C-alpha positions in Angstrom: 2.0 -113.0 -79.4 5.7 -112.5 -79.7 6.2 -116.3 -79.2 4.3 -116.9 -82.4 6.6 -114.6 -84.3 9.6 -116.1 -82.7 8.6 -119.7 -83.7 7.7 -118.5 -87.2 11.1 -116.9 -87.5 12.9 -120.0 -86.4 10.9 -122.2 -88.8 11.6 -119.9 -91.7 15.3 -119.7 -90.8 15.6 -123.5 -90.7 13.8 -124.0 -94.0 15.9 -121.4 -95.8 19.1 -122.8 -94.3 18.3 -126.2 -95.6 17.4 -124.9 -99.0 20.6 -122.9 -99.2 22.7 -125.9 -98.2 21.2 -128.1 -100.9 21.5 -125.3 -103.5 25.2 -124.8 -102.7 25.8 -128.5 -102.9 24.2 -128.7 -106.3 26.3 -125.7 -107.5 29.5 -127.4 -106.4 28.5 -130.6 -108.3 28.0 -128.6 -111.5 31.3 -126.8 -110.9 33.2 -130.1 -110.5 31.5 -131.4 -113.7 32.6 -128.3 -115.7 36.1 -128.6 -114.4 36.3 -132.2 -115.5 35.1 -131.2 -118.9 37.8 -128.5 -119.0 40.5 -131.1 -118.1 39.3 -133.4 -120.8 39.4 -130.7 -123.4 42.9 -129.5 -122.3 44.1 -133.1 -122.5 42.6 -133.5 -126.0 44.1 -130.3 -127.2 47.6 -131.2 -125.9 47.4 -134.7 -127.5 46.2 -133.2 -130.8 49.1 -130.7 -130.8 51.5 -133.6 -130.2 50.0 -135.5 -133.2 50.1 -132.4 -135.4 53.6 -131.2 -134.4 54.3 -129.9 -137.9 50.9 -128.1 -138.3 49.7 -130.0 -141.4 46.4 -131.0 -140.0 45.7 -127.7 -138.3 46.3 -125.8 -141.6 43.9 -128.1 -143.5 40.4 -126.6 -143.9 38.4 -129.6 -142.7 40.5 -130.6 -139.7 41.6 -127.1 -139.0 38.0 -126.3 -138.2 38.0 -128.9 -135.4 41.3 -127.5 -134.0 39.9 -124.0 -134.0 36.6 -125.0 -132.3 38.5 -127.0 -129.6 40.7 -123.9 -128.9 37.5 -121.8 -128.6 35.9 -124.2 -126.2 39.1 -124.3 -124.1 39.3 -120.5 -124.0 35.6 -120.2 -123.0 36.1 -122.7 -120.1 39.3 -121.0 -119.0 37.3 -117.7 -118.7 34.6 -119.2 -116.5 36.8 -120.0 -113.6 39.7 -118.2 -112.0 43.0 -120.0 -111.9 43.8 -121.1 -108.4 47.6 -121.0 -108.9 47.5 -117.3 -109.9 45.3 -116.4 -106.9 47.7 -118.2 -104.5 50.6 -116.3 -105.9 48.8 -113.0 -105.5 47.9 -113.7 -101.9 51.5 -114.7 -101.0 52.8 -111.3 -102.3 
C-alpha cells in the first residue's frame, strides 16, 4: 500500500517540477521583454532631451504632452524592477 503512495508522490513531484520550470522560464522571458522596452524608452527620452536642449518643445502644449507621457512610462518601468547597481553597492557595504 505504501508503494502506491510513494509512486504517486514521485509522479506528482515530477509533474509539478516540470510545470514550475516552464513557468519560471516564461516569467524570465517576460521580464527580459519588459527590460528591453525600458531600455528603448530610456534611449528615446535621452534623444528627445538632446533634440530639445532649450526646452521649447517640452514647454509646448501638444508636444509637451508626449514628453510628459514618456516620462511617466519611464518612471513606471523604473518602479517595476530594482536597480542592480544599487543592490550590488548595498551588498558590498
